[in-house]
VOGU-3710 file (C-alpha; in Angstrom, 3 decimals, decimal comma):
1> mkclrvlena> -6,278/12,376/4,994  -9,769/11,285/3,980  -8,234/9,178/1,208  -6,176/7,279/3,775  -9,258/6,664/5,926  -11,258/5,346/2,964  -8,431/2,998/1,949  -7,667/1,876/5,488  -11,322/1,153/6,281  -11,803/-0,846/3,077
11> ldrsapwdrf> -8,630/-2,860/3,631  -9,555/-3,494/7,286  -13,016/-4,730/6,267  -11,638/-6,973/3,524  -8,429/-8,421/4,943  -8,943/-11,882/6,448  -8,125/-11,230/10,129  -6,466/-14,606/10,616  -3,973/-13,844/7,821  -3,389/-10,074/7,561
21> rvsremsivl> -3,200/-6,796/9,479  -3,497/-3,255/8,127  -1,241/-0,598/9,656  -0,217/3,001/9,218  2,628/5,019/10,673  4,895/1,979/10,513  8,149/1,800/8,614  9,624/-1,087/6,660  13,192/-2,153/7,360  14,849/-2,609/3,979
31> gprqrpepdl> 18,419/-2,458/5,221  20,692/-0,519/7,539  19,687/3,139/7,463  16,828/2,390/5,077  13,346/2,501/6,634  10,716/4,089/4,373  7,256/4,619/5,819  4,383/3,933/3,421  1,069/5,615/4,102  -0,519/2,182/4,653
41> ivvhaeaevd> 0,814/-1,344/4,785  -0,690/-4,793/4,943  1,404/-7,390/6,756  1,103/-11,078/7,553  -0,795/-11,482/10,847  2,052/-13,368/12,508  4,334/-10,341/11,985  2,380/-8,350/14,566  4,050/-9,549/17,751  5,065/-6,345/19,544
51> sqatwypaea> 2,510/-3,584/20,062  5,358/-1,124/20,736  7,149/-1,808/17,438  7,419/0,991/14,888  8,584/-1,130/11,962  8,139/-4,407/10,125  10,730/-6,427/8,235  10,236/-6,298/4,455  9,405/-10,013/4,271  6,342/-9,446/6,490
61> vvlavevvsp> 4,831/-6,857/4,130  2,283/-7,966/1,537  1,137/-4,549/0,282  2,604/-1,046/0,487  0,328/1,919/-0,288  1,496/5,441/-1,077  -0,893/8,384/-1,371  0,891/10,937/-3,529  1,053/14,538/-2,371  2,839/17,415/-4,134
71> eseirdrdrk> 5,797/17,269/-1,746  6,224/13,492/-2,105  5,427/13,046/-5,791  8,880/11,985/-7,040  9,538/9,729/-4,042  6,113/8,068/-4,212  6,136/7,559/-7,995  9,757/6,550/-8,528  12,024/5,848/-5,585  9,751/4,120/-3,086
81> pqlyaeagip> 8,258/1,611/-5,568  11,776/0,748/-6,682  12,863/0,134/-3,079  9,763/-1,930/-2,273  10,195/-4,062/-5,405  13,880/-4,682/-4,710  12,894/-5,778/-1,180  10,416/-8,312/-2,601  7,152/-6,708/-1,426  4,559/-8,449/-3,630
91> hfwrvedagd> 2,012/-5,638/-4,106  2,191/-1,860/-4,396  -0,602/0,691/-4,755  -0,131/4,340/-5,631  -3,071/6,702/-5,174  -3,171/10,114/-6,820  -5,589/13,008/-6,777  -6,817/13,748/-10,303  -8,733/16,925/-9,569  -12,124/15,773/-8,343
101> kavlyayeld> -11,257/12,055/-8,393  -8,881/9,690/-6,683  -7,076/7,289/-9,005  -5,546/4,050/-7,719  -2,695/2,410/-9,645  -2,193/-1,229/-8,623  1,049/-3,121/-9,234  2,256/-6,660/-8,695  5,847/-7,803/-8,314  7,607/-9,844/-10,969
111> pttrryfpvg> 9,800/-11,945/-8,649  12,350/-12,667/-11,389  13,119/-9,049/-12,284  12,155/-7,558/-8,897  10,127/-4,905/-10,710  6,472/-4,015/-10,508  4,115/-4,410/-13,448  0,715/-2,691/-13,581  -2,383/-4,783/-12,893  -4,962/-2,016/-13,035
121> ifhdrvaltv> -5,845/1,657/-12,956  -9,022/2,404/-11,014  -11,018/5,660/-11,118  -14,297/5,113/-9,267  -14,328/1,586/-7,920  -11,485/-0,760/-7,099  -12,068/-4,498/-7,407  -9,002/-6,666/-6,847  -8,458/-10,269/-5,809  -4,844/-9,916/-4,637
131> pfdveidlte> -3,478/-9,854/-2,004  -7,112/-10,681/-1,023  -10,557/-9,803/-2,341  -11,113/-6,095/-1,836  -13,559/-3,533/-3,176  -13,102/0,189/-2,603  -15,416/3,029/-3,564  -12,959/5,761/-4,556  -15,793/8,269/-4,986  -15,989/8,392/-1,167
141> vhrr> -12,687/10,289/-1,122  -14,246/13,454/-2,561  -17,743/12,966/-1,179  -18,731/15,556/1,411
//
């Protein structure tokens, strides 16, 4: 849970408010009977029109973030990234616990193949420029 807070706070601080919103507990409509719920998502600001909504259309999502837990490991590593890529979501982050460290794996979509390719593996500090400039101190996750 602390990992989600650290990520959410960093994304909230970094996302240009006029262009993006950070959400959790929202699903993504990928098709009929297909609504996965990432741990965090970043959407285009104009997609946030109904405060009662529980989902966003895939085309509104800029970044999907999954924090891997033992019970979701296969889904978060394999199936969900495949679904997000096929839906055209441009960025995907997977965060895993490596003992006493959090590790963030960042991916970007190849629009031709609809597959993600890795853009970085981060152990202590994240510094990315897409989908916007963001820096995250991953050491905060295990700090008491």
